[in-house]
C-alpha positions, -999 to +999 in steps of 0.1 A: +927+260+829+930+242+797+923+210+815+892+224+830+880+236+797+886+202+783+867+187+811+838+210+806+838+202+770+836+166+776+810+172+802+789+191+778+788+163+751+782+133+774+744+136+774+744+134+735+756+098+733+724+080+745+704+101+721+725+091+692+723+054+702+685+056+705+682+071+670+703+044+654+684+017+672+651+032+661+663+035+624+676-001+626+643-012+640+624+006+614+646-010+587+641-044+601+604-038+604+602-028+567+623-058+558+600-082+577+570-065+560+586-071+526+594-106+535+559-112+547+545-098+514+569-119+494+560-150+513+523-142+509+528-137+472+547-170+471+519-188+489+493-173+466+514-182+436+519-217+449+481-221+454+474-208+420+500-231+405+486-260+423+450-253+412+436-265+379+401-266+364+384-296+347+360-287+319+326-303+317+337-323+286+368-336+305+378-359+333+412-357+350+435-380+369+464-369+392+495-390+389+518-387+420+552-400+412+536-418+383+508-435+403+472-424+403+459-406+435+429-427+445+416-461+434+391-469+407+364-443+401+378-422+430+408-414+410+387-398+383+381-361+389+350-345+375+343-310+363+353-281+386+383-267+405+409-291+419+444-290+434+476-309+427+512-305+438+536-290+412+554-311+387+574-334+390+556-345+422+521-345+406+511-347+370+476-339+358+463-361+329+432-347+312+409-371+294+384-356+268+355-380+273+330-362+250+355-352+223+352-372+191+386-388+183+396-403+150+420-429+138+427-441+102+438-475+090+458-471+058+476-504+058+455-515+029+460-482+009+485-474-018+514-451-011+506-414-009+520-384+010+501-361+032+508-333+008+492-353-020+462-361+002+456-324+008+460-314-028+442-343-043+471-350-066+482-386-071+514-400-086+508-422-116+508-459-107+538-480-116+537-512-137+528-532-106+523-529-069+553-522-047+548-543-015+575-522+002+553-491+002+519-500-013+493-515+010+464-537-001+440-563+013+435-599+001+399-609-006+381-642-003+384-649-040+422-643-039+418-608-053+434-576-043+418-542-034+429-510-017+409-502+014+412-474+039+390-472+070+384-441+093+370-447+127+355-420+150+350-428+186+347-413+221+360-425+255+335-443+278+359-456+304+387-430+310+406-451+336+406-482+314+416-461+284+445-443+302+460-469+324+456-502+305+475-491+274+508-473+269+492-455+240+455-461+237+452-443+203+478-467+188+459-497+203+427-485+186+444-481+153+460-516+156+425-530+162+412-511+132+440-526+110+430-560+122+393-554+114+400-542+079+422-571+069+401-597+087+368-586+071+383-583+036+392-620+037+354-627+042+343-609+010+350-612-028+367-583-044+336-574-064+315-573-032+340-549-015+344-526-045+309-527-062+282-552-051+281-551-013+301-521-001+278-513+028+278-549+041+316-549+041+316-516+061+292-531+086+315-562+089+345-540+097+325-521+123+312-553+139+347-568+140+360-536+156+332-537+182+341-573+191+378-564+195+370-533+216+349-555+240+375-583+241+404-560+249+383-536+270+396-505+253+371-483+271+357-466+240+325-466+219+323-463+181+305-433+166+311-438+129+331-460+106+337-450+069+354-470+042+373-458+011+379-485-015+394-487-050+407-514-073+445-516-079+453-485-100+471-506-125+438-522-134+416-491-133+407-492-170+397-528-168+376-522-137+360-492-154+350-513-184+335-539-161+316-512-143+303-498-175+292-533-186+275-538-153+257-505-156+246-513-192+234-547-181+215-532-152+199-506-176+189-534-201+174-555-173+157-524-159+141-516-193+132-553-198+115-554-164+097-522-171+084-536-205+075-569-187+056-550-161+039-528-187+028-558-208+017-577-177-003-548-164-019-543-198-027-580-202-041-580-167-063-550-175-076-566-207-083-598-189-101-580-161-122-562-187-130-594-205-140-611-172-161-581-161-178-580-195-185-618-194-198-615-159-220-586-168-233-605-199-239-636-178-258-616-152-280-599-179-287-631-197-296-649-165-317-620-154-336-620-188-341-658-186-355-655-151-378-626-163-390-647-193-395-678-171-415-657-146-436-642-174-444-677-188-451-689-154-475-660-148-495-666-181-495-704-179-527-706-158-545-684-183-534-706-212-545-738-194-579-723-187-587-715-224-559-720-247-577-709-279-591-678-264-557-669-249-541-674-283-566-652-301-562-625-274-525-626-276-525-625-314-547-594-314-526-577-288-494-583-307-507-577-343-526-546-333-496-523-330-481-537-361-512-529-382-520-495-368-509-475-398-518-502-425-544-491-450-558-525-460-562-554-437-573-590-444-582-615-417-581-651-428-602-676-409-590-710-402-604-744-412-621-766-387-589-786-384-571-754-373-551-749-405-553-715-421-565-708-456-539-707-483-539-673-501-520-668-533-513-634-548-502-628-583-481-597-584-469-586-619-441-563-624-449-529-638-436-529-673-410-503-680-422-472-698-404-460-729-383-429-724-393-401-746-365-382-764-366-345-765-375-329-798-346-324-823-326-354-812 
């Protein structure tokens, strides 16, 4: 009986085994499905992250070059990427080199400048000069007249050929600075010290820029110059002497300026006086000639009347001329002439009125 009960018990639980197996399989399947879903999501995120990591944007003022294991992807202009979105493999497979083509870049040549620190440059404070130049730390340039001056040049430029600028030089910025050092020293040797410091500063600056342009073209640096500025100063140990020379030059210039002004003033005044004299002489000449012509015409007009009857014309002319003169005269005498044409001689005896005695008042 016990065995039968046991058999029945076993018989009752046998149908439950497949159900338990199915539930476990289903749970396992669901777990695996969830895992695969998570794996897919993770892989998707990794792909998205990979794509995002590989993408890069080139700005309008930039150009970019992809270096794959150190070599450019593409040849010539095809290696140059323009503005927009691009893709590259992650580093160290690919490396993106950005080139600011429109950005103004600056280099400074201070090989010809005396020693100073960046802190002193910012503050404007300078150490007092020593007794003489220290060639170990102080820079200078030699001039054509064997003089010495301190010169510092600052060059602003932009990149015109990015490929040439990036691939032809280990450090293009250093190459530009070396060329600028060359231009400063070379040009200084073509000028006297006074020309660099005082007389012809602008021409020296132009010479440095021209020399720099020639070197850029010769070495094909792939850049174009925007501006070139020059700072110059005499050796600081001789500042007082140069200041005295400068003052003397300014005084000389002022004296010459005043002298030229006085010269111009006197010349202008003399010119004005001469012009007035010439104008007056020409006016007098014109009037005199005009009067002579008028008189000549008048005599030419009356000449026929005189030739017709000279005596009558003389008498008429005499009466016409003497009439206005005798208009207000009380007594008039007309003297005839002799037959020979000579007038009578009239003599008048005019006595002086004798002075009258002055009568004295009574009582004096």
